[in-house]
N, C-alpha and C positions, 0 to 999 in steps of 0.2 A: 841477681835481677829478679825482680818481684813477678810473680804470675799475673799474666794478664787476667782481666776480668771477663771472663768468657760468656757468651750467651747460652742458655740452656741447650739450644740447637748444637752449639759449638762443643759444649761438653758430652752431650750425647755421642757425636761424631769423634772426639777424642777418646773418650772411654771406650769405644769400639776397637782401638788401638790394642791394650791389653786384653780385651775381650776376645778378640780374634788370636792374640796369641797364644792365649791359654787353650782355646780349641784347637788349634793346630799343633802345638808344643806339647800339650799335655802339662804344663807349669805354668807358673807367673811370670810374665816379665819383669814386674816390680811388685813388692809386697806393698800393698794399701789396705789400711785397717778400715779406713771411712771414704776417703776421697782419693779415687783412682787417678783423676784428672791431677790433682796436686801431686800425687806420686810421681806419675808420668813426667809432669813438668822437672821435678825435683830429682829424678832418677839419677845414679851416677856413671851413666852413659847417654851417648846423643841418641836422641829418637827422633826420626822425621816420618812423616807421612804425606801421600798425595791421594787425589780421588780418580775417578775414572774417566774425565774429561777426555776429548780426542788428543790433546795436548796436556797430559795431567798436570795439575797446581798443587804445590804443596799445601797443604791445609794445616800442618802442625809441624813445629820443630821445638824441641824442649831448650831449656836454658842453654846445655851443653852444644847442642847442635847451632843454634843461634851464635854462641861465641866461636865456634868454628868457621862458621859461614860468615861472620862478621856482618851479620845483618840483624835488623830488630825484628820482632814478629811481624810486624805488619807488611814490610817488605819481603820479608822471607814468604810470607803467605800468599804473594802474587807473582812467584817465581815457578816458572815451569821447571817440573823436575829434572828434564833433559839437560837444563843449562846448569846444573850442579856438577856436570862432568865435562871435562875439555872434548872438542869436537872430535878427536881420535879416538876417545872412550866411548862416545855414545852408541857406536854398533855393537861393541861388547855388552853395554848396560844394554840394549834392547834384547839380546840373546838373555841375560840374566832374567829380564822382566818376563820372558817366555817361559823360561825354566821354573819361575816361582808360580806363574799361572798354571802350569802343569802340575807341580808337586805340592803347591800350597805353602811350603817354607823351604829356606835353603839355611845353613848357617855356616857356609863355607865363603862368603863373597868377599872380594878384596878388589881395590880398585882407587883409582886418583880423583878426587874432586877439588873442586876449585871455590875459594871464597869470593866474595863480593870485590875484594880488592885485589883479586888474581892470586893470592897466596894458595899454593896447592898443597894438598895432604892425602897420603894414603891411608885408605882404611883396610883393617883386615878383620878376617873372622867375624864379619858383620851377619846378622839373621836378617833375610828378608823375607815377608810372608805375605799373603792375600788377606786383605781385610774383608771380613763378611758382617751383615748385620744379623741378627737374631735368627731371621727366616733364611740365611743361607745366601742372601744375594751377595755379590761381590760389589764392594763400595770403594776399593781404592787398594793401595800397598803400602806398607810400613817397612822401616830397617831400623835396626839399632845394632850399635857398636860401641865398644870400650876400648878399642884398640886402634890408635892412629899416629902417624908421625909426619911432621913436615918435610917436603920435599924438595930438594935444591932445584931452582929452574932448569939447571944445566941437564939435570937426570934424563 
């Protein structure tokens, strides 16, 4: 999957994912020599991010995330992030987001997510962090995970 042709504004917003992670975790999320946006897109883990709207909408999903969610970039970036979880998981997800807002980052999140076709997968050991711009203003939240397993519908 080729990297989308991001506008300058989109590139700045996406670069904030890696910049914010470095600020809160003290280390790089992905190694990038020149193009941090390309490095995030091609990273060997799933990376997603949403903004601060009242019902936050994803603004980024890298190629691994899009494959898991079985969506293209255009569809994914119109999806309210709460809809990536099953209805019964949404309360748990809300508690997680509150914890991230308080602590800045967590590295132990696990939960079930649902793809566009209804396929369920459990993520584990996910990092979730608050996105901030260079001035420290909160601009969203992001998650990255390299561990997932598909879940049997009967589970």
